[in-house]
C-alpha positions, 0 to 999 in steps of 0.5 A: 606380207599380209600383216603389212597389207592389213596395217596399210589398208586402214590408212589408205581408207582414211586417206581416201575419205579425207580426199573425198571430203576435200573434193566435196568441199571444193565442189560445194565452194565452187558451185556456191560461188557460181550460184552467187555470180549468176544471181548477181548477173541476173539481178544486174540484168533485170535492173538494167532492163527495168531502167531502160523500160522506164526511160522508154515508157516516159518517152512513149508517153511524151510522144503520144502526148497522153493527158490524164483526165481529172474528172472524178468518174472518168478513168483513162484505162490506157493511161492507168495501165501505162502508169501501173507498168512504170510503177511496177518497174520502179518497184522491181528496181528498188527490190534489185537495189535492196538485193544488191545491198543484201548480198554485200552484207552477206559477203561481209558476214561470211568473211567475219564468220570465216575469220572467227573460225580461223582465229579460234582454231589457230588459238585453241585448235577448236572447231566452231559449230556448223549447221542450218537454221529454221526458215523465218516467217516473212514478217520476221525478215522485214528490215533484216539487213538493217539490224545489228549483229553481235560483234566478235573481236580478236580478244574474244577469240583469244579468250575462247578456251580460258574458261567456260563463260568465255566459250559459251558467250562466243558460241552464243554470239557466233550462232546468232551471226550464223543465223543472221547470215543464213537469213540473208542468203534466203532473203537474197534469193527471195528478193531476186524471185520477187524482182523478176516476177514484178518485172514480168508483171510490169511488162505484161501490163505495158503490153496490155496498154499497147493493145488498147 
């Protein structure tokens, strides 16, 4: 009886560990999806509010019939603040559109990475690497979403285990693809933060103009 119990216990422990890992994986997937949904919702909300504000600001200027002074040494501060608030809102909308495009590319690259993982495991029962990457400087991320990335097709996955050269080439390109996706994810959140900050700054400038 004791021997049977000793034989079963390691299997039970292993089974519990597997179930716990699956639980962690499901939780990570669920909360990642929820975070992306919230980010998309906030991005769309800020764009909608900014566009509505721009329309309202133009109507307000038209009703008030505010005219720009063209003299070199005469600056209409109120009009300057109004125009600045509109420009800030336009900038916020532009960042929101870039953020939406950024996320669309991120989803596509995530799909590509999952397909590559699945193919390599199906053909060769091999697991490709996971892990995180160092954060890039701001100037290294300029134009990130418009850069080209390595292409890993069906034949590359099929040839993965045939020799070391095929394996090294695929893993090198796969790491570049993963790093690119990681940078896109980081950029998406940064652009959302900038979008919200500039939107709030535009509102602040507009209210200062109203008080003058």
